[in-house]
C-alpha positions in Angstrom: 98.2 242.9 196.8 97.6 240.2 194.9 93.5 241.2 194.5 95.1 244.6 193.3 97.6 243.7 191.0 95.2 241.5 188.9 92.5 243.9 188.9 95.2 246.3 187.5 96.1 243.8 185.0 92.1 243.1 184.2 92.0 246.5 183.7 94.7 247.1 180.9 93.6 244.1 179.2 90.0 246.0 178.7 91.2 249.0 178.1 93.6 247.5 175.2 91.0 245.6 173.9 89.2 248.2 173.7 91.9 250.3 172.3 92.5 247.9 169.4 88.6 247.4 168.6 88.5 250.9 168.2 91.5 251.7 166.4 90.4 249.3 163.9 86.6 250.7 163.2 87.7 254.5 162.7 89.4 254.0 159.0 91.0 256.1 156.8 90.5 256.8 153.5 89.8 255.2 149.7 89.5 256.8 146.5 85.7 257.5 145.3 86.5 258.7 141.7 87.1 256.5 139.8 85.9 254.0 142.4 88.3 252.2 144.0 88.3 248.3 144.2 87.3 248.8 148.1 84.9 251.1 146.9 83.2 249.1 144.6 83.0 246.0 147.4 81.5 248.6 150.1 79.0 249.7 147.3 78.1 245.6 146.7 78.9 246.5 143.0 81.6 243.5 143.4 80.4 240.7 145.9 83.0 238.2 147.7 84.9 240.8 148.9 85.3 239.3 152.4 86.3 242.1 155.1 86.8 244.9 152.9 83.3 245.5 151.5 82.8 247.0 155.7 86.1 249.2 155.6 86.8 250.1 152.4 89.0 252.9 154.3 91.5 250.5 155.9 93.9 249.8 153.0 96.5 251.2 155.2 100.3 249.4 154.3 104.0 250.6 154.9 104.6 254.2 153.9 108.1 254.0 151.1 106.6 252.9 147.4 107.8 252.2 145.3 111.5 251.2 146.5 109.6 250.0 149.8 105.5 248.9 150.8 104.0 246.3 150.3 105.3 243.3 148.4 104.5 242.6 144.9 100.8 240.9 143.9 99.8 242.6 147.6 99.6 245.9 146.7 95.9 246.9 146.2 95.6 245.2 149.5 98.3 247.6 151.3 99.9 244.1 152.3 97.0 243.5 154.5 96.0 239.6 154.4 92.7 240.7 155.8 91.3 242.0 152.3 93.7 239.9 149.9 90.7 239.9 147.6 91.6 243.7 146.2 94.7 241.6 144.9 92.8 239.4 143.0 92.7 240.4 139.7 89.4 238.4 138.9 90.5 237.4 135.3 91.3 240.7 134.7 87.5 241.7 135.1 86.9 244.3 137.8 84.3 247.1 136.6 86.1 249.9 135.0 85.6 253.7 134.5 86.0 255.0 131.1 88.7 258.1 130.8 90.0 259.6 127.8 93.5 260.4 127.5 95.0 264.2 128.0 91.7 265.0 129.5 91.6 266.7 133.0 89.7 264.4 136.0 88.9 265.1 139.3 90.6 262.2 141.8 88.4 262.2 144.8 89.5 260.3 148.2 86.7 259.8 150.8 88.2 260.6 154.4 86.7 258.7 156.9 90.1 259.9 159.5 91.8 262.8 158.2 95.6 262.6 158.7 98.8 265.2 158.4 99.8 264.4 154.9 103.0 264.3 152.9 101.4 263.6 149.4 99.0 262.0 147.4 100.3 260.7 144.6 98.7 258.2 141.4 100.5 255.7 139.7 99.6 253.9 136.4 100.2 251.0 134.8 102.6 250.5 131.6 101.4 249.7 128.4 101.5 245.8 128.2 99.8 245.4 131.6 98.5 241.9 132.0 95.0 242.8 134.2 94.6 239.1 134.7 97.7 239.1 137.1 98.3 240.4 140.7 99.6 243.8 140.7 103.5 244.6 140.4 105.8 247.3 140.1 107.3 245.8 136.6 103.6 247.1 136.0 103.9 250.3 136.8 105.2 253.4 135.0 108.3 254.3 137.4 107.1 257.4 138.0 103.8 258.9 139.5 101.5 260.6 136.6 100.8 263.3 139.5 101.8 263.9 143.1 99.7 266.1 145.1 101.8 267.6 148.0 100.5 268.9 151.2 103.5 269.1 153.4 102.2 268.1 156.3 98.5 269.6 156.3 95.5 267.6 156.7 93.1 267.3 153.6 89.4 267.9 153.5 87.0 265.4 154.3 86.9 264.9 150.7 90.2 265.4 149.1 89.9 266.4 144.9 92.8 266.4 142.9 92.2 267.6 139.9 95.0 266.2 136.9 95.4 265.2 133.7 95.5 262.0 132.7 98.2 260.3 130.7 97.3 261.0 127.1 99.3 257.8 125.7 97.0 255.2 127.3 94.7 252.8 125.5 92.7 249.9 126.8 92.7 248.7 130.4 94.8 249.9 133.0 95.0 250.4 136.9 95.4 253.9 138.8 97.1 252.9 142.2 96.6 256.0 144.3 98.8 256.6 147.4 98.0 258.5 150.7 101.6 259.2 152.6 101.0 259.7 156.0 103.4 262.5 157.4 103.3 261.8 161.0 103.2 257.7 161.1 105.5 254.8 159.2 101.9 254.2 157.1 100.4 254.8 154.0 97.2 254.1 152.4 96.9 252.0 148.8 94.0 252.7 146.4 93.3 250.4 143.4 90.9 251.7 140.6 90.6 249.9 137.0 90.0 252.4 134.3 89.6 251.9 130.6 91.1 254.5 127.8 
């Protein structure tokens, strides 16, 4: 009897370890256009990124942003301490994609695991935002400038959302993409530095 219980416990332990390893390796998605901080790390455009360079698709955290979700100062990492390098403003020197206000732009997500989706939402920083400090809710405009509803459908492996970037923005800003998952308590967070 002891031998059977021991074998069963060992089997469950191995199964749990296997599932945990598989769950962390599968990944999910990140913005590739404009390139997110995670994408820049994975492409080795930026160095000193830690684990995110191998898992740019894994910036997952609690959903409900902005009333819930990751804490201020930890938004770009989704509140995940393994990816804290994404919250480091690097003195405001993250590479920035050039945008022109008022023009249409294709925002692209590269998805490694497609989930039933509520929406993709895009927030942008307010005028006067300090790019040398970690991102907070107060740094962002209160409403997304674009929301793409999915109603529980799965997006394509490369999800493209055509939108118009705000006309009044000038200088350096940050665009926060939030991918809200329909059937879990989580969302994916993606920070992209831009310059108007």
